[in-house]
C-alpha positions in Angstrom: 0.0 0.0 0.0 1.3 3.4 -0.8 -1.0 6.4 -0.1 0.7 9.4 -1.7 0.9 12.7 0.0 -0.2 15.6 -2.2 3.0 17.5 -1.3 6.5 16.1 -0.5 8.2 17.4 2.6 11.6 17.7 4.4 13.9 18.5 8.1 16.7 19.8 10.6 19.0 19.1 13.8 20.8 19.9 17.1 21.9 17.3 19.7 19.5 17.5 22.6 19.6 14.9 25.3 16.2 13.5 26.2 15.0 14.7 29.5 14.1 12.1 32.0 10.6 10.8 31.7 8.3 9.0 34.2 8.9 5.2 33.9 6.4 3.0 32.2 4.7 0.9 34.8 3.0 -2.5 34.8 0.5 -2.1 37.6 0.0 -5.3 39.7 -3.6 -6.4 39.3 -6.0 -6.0 42.2 -9.8 -5.8 42.4 -9.5 -2.1 42.2 -7.4 -1.7 39.1 -8.5 -4.4 36.7 -7.2 -7.7 38.1 -9.4 -10.6 39.1 -8.1 -13.7 40.8 -10.3 -16.9 40.6 -9.8 -19.6 43.1 -7.3 -21.4 41.0 -5.0 -18.4 41.1 -5.3 -17.5 37.4 -5.1 -13.7 37.2 -6.8 -11.7 34.5 -6.0 -8.0 34.1 -8.2 -5.8 32.0 -7.2 -2.4 30.5 -8.5 -0.1 27.8 -7.0 0.7 24.4 -8.3 2.9 21.6 -6.5 2.4 18.3 -4.9 -0.4 16.3 -2.1 0.0 13.8 -1.7 -3.3 12.0 0.6 -4.9 9.5 -0.1 -8.2 7.7 2.4 -10.4 5.8 2.0 -11.7 2.2 -0.2 -14.6 3.5 -2.5 -12.1 5.3 -1.3 -13.2 8.7 -0.6 -10.7 11.5 2.9 -9.4 11.4 2.8 -6.4 13.7 0.0 -4.8 15.8 0.5 -1.6 17.8 -2.4 -1.2 20.1 -2.6 1.9 22.3 -4.7 4.5 24.1 -4.9 6.3 27.4 -1.2 5.8 28.1 -1.5 2.0 27.5 0.5 0.4 24.7 0.8 -3.2 23.6 2.9 -4.4 20.7 2.3 -7.8 19.1 4.6 -9.5 16.6 4.5 -12.7 14.8 5.6 -15.5 17.2 4.4 -18.2 19.5 5.1 -17.1 23.1 1.4 -16.1 23.7 -2.1 -17.0 22.6 -4.7 -14.5 21.5 -8.3 -14.2 20.6 -10.7 -11.4 19.6 -14.4 -11.1 20.5 -16.3 -8.3 18.8 -19.6 -7.2 17.3 -19.6 -6.5 13.6 -16.7 -4.3 12.5 -17.3 -1.7 9.7 -14.8 -1.1 6.9 -14.4 1.7 4.4 -16.3 1.6 1.1 -14.6 0.0 -1.9 -13.7 3.4 -3.3 -10.9 3.5 -0.7 -7.7 1.6 -1.5 -7.3 0.2 2.0 -10.1 -1.4 4.1 -9.5 0.5 7.3 -12.2 -0.3 9.9 -14.1 1.2 12.8 -13.9 -1.0 16.0 -17.0 -1.2 18.2 -15.9 0.4 21.5 -16.9 0.7 25.2 -18.5 4.1 26.1 -15.9 4.6 28.8 -12.9 6.8 29.1 -9.6 4.9 29.6 -8.7 5.0 33.3 -6.6 2.2 34.8 -8.1 3.0 38.1 -11.6 2.2 36.7 -11.0 -0.7 34.3 -13.6 -1.9 31.8 -16.0 -4.4 33.2 -17.6 -5.9 30.0 -15.2 -8.4 28.3 -18.0 -10.5 26.6 -17.5 -8.8 23.2 -21.3 -8.4 22.9 -21.1 -4.6 22.7 -17.4 -3.8 22.2 -14.2 -5.2 20.8 -12.0 -7.2 23.2 -8.6 -8.8 22.5 -7.6 -11.5 25.0 -3.9 -12.2 25.3 -2.8 -15.3 27.3 0.4 -17.0 28.4 2.0 -14.3 30.6 4.3 -15.3 33.5 2.4 -14.2 36.5 5.5 -14.1 38.6 6.9 -11.3 36.4 3.8 -9.4 35.3 1.3 -10.1 38.1 -1.2 -11.6 35.6 -1.7 -14.6 33.4 -4.0 -13.0 30.9 -4.4 -9.5 29.6 -7.7 -8.3 28.2 -7.7 -5.3 26.0 -11.1 -3.6 25.8 -11.4 -1.0 23.0 -12.6 2.2 24.7 -13.3 5.8 23.8 -10.7 7.5 21.6 -9.9 11.1 22.4 -8.5 13.4 19.7 -8.5 17.0 18.6 -9.4 17.7 14.9 -9.2 21.5 14.9 -11.8 24.3 14.6 -12.8 23.8 18.2 -13.7 20.2 17.5 -12.3 18.1 20.4 -14.0 14.9 21.6 -14.5 11.2 21.2 -14.8 9.5 17.8 -14.9 6.1 16.3 -12.1 3.8 17.2 -10.0 3.1 14.1 -8.2 0.0 12.8 -5.5 1.0 10.4 -3.4 -1.2 8.1 0.2 -0.1 7.9 0.5 -2.0 4.7 -2.1 -3.8 2.7 -2.5 -5.2 -0.8 -5.9 -6.7 -1.4 -6.3 -9.9 -3.3 -7.3 -9.3 -6.8 -11.1 -8.8 -7.3 -11.9 -8.7 -3.6 -14.1 -6.1 -1.9 -13.4 -4.2 1.3 -16.3 -5.9 3.0 -14.3 -9.2 2.7 -11.8 -7.8 5.2 -14.3 -7.0 7.8 -15.3 -8.8 11.1 -14.3 -12.4 10.3 -11.0 -11.4 8.7 -9.9 -9.1 11.5 -10.9 -11.7 14.1 -8.8 -14.2 12.3 -5.8 -11.9 12.5 -6.2 -11.8 16.3 -6.7 -15.5 16.8 -3.9 -18.0 17.5 -0.2 -17.7 18.3 1.6 -14.3 18.8 4.5 -12.8 20.7 3.8 -9.8 23.0 7.0 -7.7 22.6 5.9 -4.7 24.6 3.4 -3.9 27.4 3.1 -0.4 28.8 0.4 0.3 31.3 -0.3 3.8 32.6 -1.1 4.7 36.2 -4.7 5.4 37.1 -5.9 8.9 36.3 -6.1 9.7 40.0 -2.3 9.7 40.0 -2.1 12.1 37.0 0.1 9.9 34.8 2.5 11.6 32.4 1.6 10.1 29.0 3.9 10.1 26.0 2.6 9.4 22.5 5.0 8.3 19.8 4.3 8.8 16.1 6.1 8.4 12.8 6.5 11.3 10.4 7.8 10.8 6.9 7.6 14.3 5.5 7.2 17.9 6.6 6.9 21.5 5.5 7.8 24.5 7.6 6.9 28.0 6.1 9.1 30.8 7.3 8.4 34.6 7.3 11.7 36.2 6.3 10.7 39.8 7.0 9.5 39.0 10.5 12.0 36.3 11.3 9.5 33.7 12.4 7.8 30.5 11.3 4.2 30.8 9.9 3.3 27.2 9.7 4.7 23.8 10.6 3.1 20.7 9.0 4.5 17.2 9.6 2.8 14.0 8.6 2.9 10.4 7.4 0.3 8.2 5.7 -1.6 7.8 9.0 -0.7 10.9 11.0 -0.6 14.7 10.9 0.5 17.4 13.3 -0.2 20.9 12.1 0.7 24.2 13.7 -0.3 27.7 12.4 -0.8 31.3 13.4 -4.5 30.9 14.4 -5.8 29.0 17.4 -8.6 26.6 16.6 -8.5 24.8 20.0 -6.2 25.3 23.0 -4.7 21.9 23.4 -2.1 23.2 25.8 -0.3 26.3 26.9 3.3 27.2 26.1 4.0 24.2 23.9 7.7 23.5 23.8 9.4 22.2 20.7 12.9 20.6 20.6 14.9 18.3 18.3 16.4 15.2 19.9 19.3 13.2 18.5 19.4 15.7 15.6 23.1 16.5 15.2 23.5 14.7 11.9 21.9 16.5 9.0 22.6 18.1 5.6 21.0 20.9 3.6 20.1 20.8 -0.1 18.6 23.6 -2.2 15.2 22.6 -3.7 14.6 26.0 -5.5 15.2 29.7 -4.8 12.6 29.7 -2.0 12.8 26.1 -0.6 15.5 24.1 1.1 15.5 20.5 2.1 16.9 19.1 5.4 17.7 15.5 5.7 18.8 13.7 8.8 21.3 10.8 8.7 19.9 8.9 11.7 16.3 8.4 10.9 14.2 5.2 11.0 14.3 3.4 7.7 12.6 0.5 6.1 9.1 -0.4 5.0 5.7 1.3 5.4 4.8 -0.9 8.4 7.3 0.5 10.9 6.4 1.4 14.4 8.3 3.3 17.1 10.3 1.0 19.2 11.5 1.9 22.7 15.2 1.8 21.6 14.5 4.4 18.9 14.6 7.3 21.5 18.3 6.5 22.1 19.7 7.2 18.7 16.9 8.1 16.2 16.0 11.7 15.5 12.7 13.0 16.7 10.8 16.2 17.3 9.6 16.4 20.9 6.6 18.6 21.7 5.6 19.0 25.4 2.9 20.9 27.3 -0.2 19.3 25.9 -3.4 19.1 28.0 -4.1 15.3 28.3 -7.8 16.0 28.9 -8.0 17.2 25.3 -5.3 15.2 23.5 -4.9 12.1 25.7 -1.2 12.8 26.2 1.2 15.2 27.7 4.1 14.8 25.3 4.3 14.0 21.6 7.4 12.5 20.0 7.5 12.5 16.2 10.1 10.2 14.8 11.5 11.0 11.4 11.2 8.0 9.1 11.8 6.8 5.6 9.0 4.4 4.8 10.0 3.5 1.2 7.7 6.1 -0.3 8.5 9.4 1.5 12.1 9.6 2.6 11.9 11.6 5.8 13.1 14.8 4.2 11.8 18.0 5.9 11.4 21.1 3.8 11.5 24.8 4.7 9.7 27.2 2.4 10.6 30.9 2.6 8.1 33.7 1.6 11.0 35.7 0.3 14.2 34.6 -1.4 16.9 34.0 1.3 20.2 35.9 0.7 22.2 32.8 1.1 21.8 29.0 1.7 20.5 28.7 5.3 22.5 26.8 7.8 21.4 23.4 9.2 20.7 25.1 12.6 18.5 27.7 11.0 16.4 25.1 9.2 16.0 23.1 12.3 14.9 26.1 14.2 12.2 26.7 11.6 10.4 23.6 12.9 10.5 24.9 16.5 7.1 26.5 16.3 7.4 29.4 18.8 4.2 31.4 18.8 2.2 29.0 16.7 -0.9 27.2 17.8 -1.7 23.5 17.4 -4.4 22.9 14.8 -4.2 19.2 14.3 -2.6 16.4 16.4 -4.4 13.3 15.3 -4.5 10.4 12.9 -4.9 11.8 9.4 -8.0 9.8 8.5 -9.8 10.8 11.7 -9.0 14.5 11.2 -10.1 14.9 7.6 
């Protein structure tokens, strides 16, 4: 699957050490935070998620699944260390006019809060993914139930709230002659049935403890527009096939006060002239590979990313946004700066990087692209 962007984009750098962040916690299950212990000692922990980014292999088997929401994140990869199953009401998919059969997952009408876990795991009214085979001595549970719950996002123009929970394919090539409807409920349930390896489990603290939530996204292209006369950025637009973050001079919804922008691991970059008004910035240490990449925990050590802090989690669902620059095989992770007047000379790397540090700009979109269009 390759969903082209209408404009091609590009980026900058300065070595900034990541500031310490609150550790990810696996909360021991109790009756108060989602654990249940039957008489045989088998412990089931239940948490909420909101979104699913999924990759399938050439045989239409699950390759990668990144499941997240509310500070919880679970990454599944092809393997045999765990067992899984999905129970769900019917899952809707996009009409055939769309290239990819992205779906809408039935969800529980409940905000994700690990202090008040979902109670309905029957699958009669919402989608539930059950993961089995955990070592209780290490995790505190034998089974992890993921209940799809309300998805919070901000689309702009004052539009903040809960929307349908989305199921995205990171890569997908339909079989010849098939319709999107054929990749609906039974197909998706089949993806989440059988053997799997759980490579990452991150569980947030209950809302009563005001957890600090970081959301990681991939960006493959960007455009920053710079006002030469006033020496300031006018617009910053970064995106990938599935995500978009947009910052401009007008405020559509206040997602946080005094947002802070900084480049991390961004000391290796080159500048290339695109035309008299545009310059491209390319980083050496970006994520590279196919379109079905996800952000791995180790990426924060040596891969370049744009960190944005100061978000209001009541509106966005997170405090901090980390946007990892990536080559997905279609867009190459180049970030571009467009000037509204011809620069007198080729800008320095540091100047182009600073053009993406959107001081004085307001957030207009911070959400999955399909949800926000």
